C-alpha positions, -999 to +999 in steps of 0.1 A: +020+582-289+037+558-312+027+539-343+042+515-369+058+530-400+034+550-421+032+539-458+043+565-484+008+575-496-006+574-461+000+611-455-031+616-476-048+593-452-034+612-422-048+645-435-082+630-442-088+607-412-108+629-389-129+614-362-142+579-358-150+580-321-180+570-302-212+591-296-205+628-287-199+637-251-216+665-231-191+688-248-211+686-281-226+718-294-260+726-278-274+748-305-268+727-336-289+728-367-306+697-382-278+694-408-251+695-381-269+669-361-271+646-391-234+651-399-224+643-363-242+609-366-217+598-392-187+618-378-189+619-340-158+634-322-153+624-286-127+642-264-097+623-253-104+593-275-081+572-296-087+557-331-065+528-342-063+519-379-046+490-397-029+501-430-019+479-459-006+483-495-023+461-521+001+436-537+028+440-512+037+429-477+037+465-464+015+468-433+013+493-405-009+512-381-021+547-377-031+560-342-051+591-339-059+611-308-090+633-306-090+664-285-121+686-281-107+721-277-142+735-271-177+729-283-170+738-320-133+730-324-116+696-325-079+689-327-067+657-343-032+643-338-022+615-363+014+604-363+024+638-350+005+658-376-022+680-361-053+690-380-082+711-367-119+707-376-147+732-370-182+720-362-205+743-381-242+744-387-236+732-423-214+703-413-179+695-403-153+719-419-116+716-422-101+747-405-077+753-434-104+751-460-130+727-474-153+702-457-148+667-443-185+659-443-214+680-454-251+672-460-272+665-479-263+628-480-277+618-513-259+600-541-244+626-565-243+655-540-209+672-537-189+697-516-153+711-517-129+689-497-094+693-485-078+689-520-106+685-545-143+680-550-159+654-528-189+634-542-213+612-523-212+578-542-232+556-519-255+559-488-260+522-481-226+507-479-218+476-458-183+478-443-164+450-426-133+460-407-114+447-377-136+470-355-168+453-366-195+451-392-214+483-402-243+489-425-259+519-442-226+537-443-219+568-465-191+565-491-175+596-505-149+600-533-124+628-537-104+631-569-072+651-575-046+651-602-026+625-584-050+603-563-085+591-557-096+589-520-127+568-510-139+572-475-166+552-456-184+570-429-205+548-406-232+559-382-220+563-346-184+554-356-171+579-381-145+568-407-144+531-408-123+526-439-103+549-462-087+539-495-062+559-515-054+550-551-025+567-569+009+561-584+044+558-569+074+559-593+050+555-622+034+523-607-002+521-595-005+520-557-036+513-535-034+519-498-061+511-472-067+521-437-093+501-417-106+509-382-093+484-356-104+501-324-121+532-312-126+543-277-112+561-246-074+568-246-055+545-221-024+563-208+001+542-190+028+569-190+047+592-214+062+562-234+033+538-230+002+553-244-018+526-261-049+526-282-068+496-271-071+473-241-049+442-240-059+415-263-075+437-289 
């Protein structure tokens, strides 16, 4: 897998992007609670799929791409590889947990509800977002916001897709910096050989 240079703040994006694939395959958990089923609508994880994001930095010419590969280890464990960084998620009855601690997405999906995230408290700020990204137009998306001492991360989860957009606002060398990752393509991995794995069919 290869990708374009990753912007400086995008390691926050790398750790938070977690599953924007199509509807779950037959490997999905069979005995899921209602909450887990609700969470999986906005965060489906399909085995052997690829997610391709365009990245940009506001006010600059910096642009790049992030390519993520999804691997379903077994029914309740997913492994994500983004730019060589691997992160594991656990599918639990309460939602989608980060294996090292915290949650990526956790019901209830009501404005003002919150849960512990990877680095800080995550708050649901909208449940009816409209999102336009290169991959398409999505409605009734859930937007969450996670704040730390150094950055604010806003994530748009869209039904049947997963993360469609992720924005990180912080500072670099004392200057404000805003980076965005927008979904370009999501679907099955196409492997043309060890050095030619691509994220999307030709022309996309």
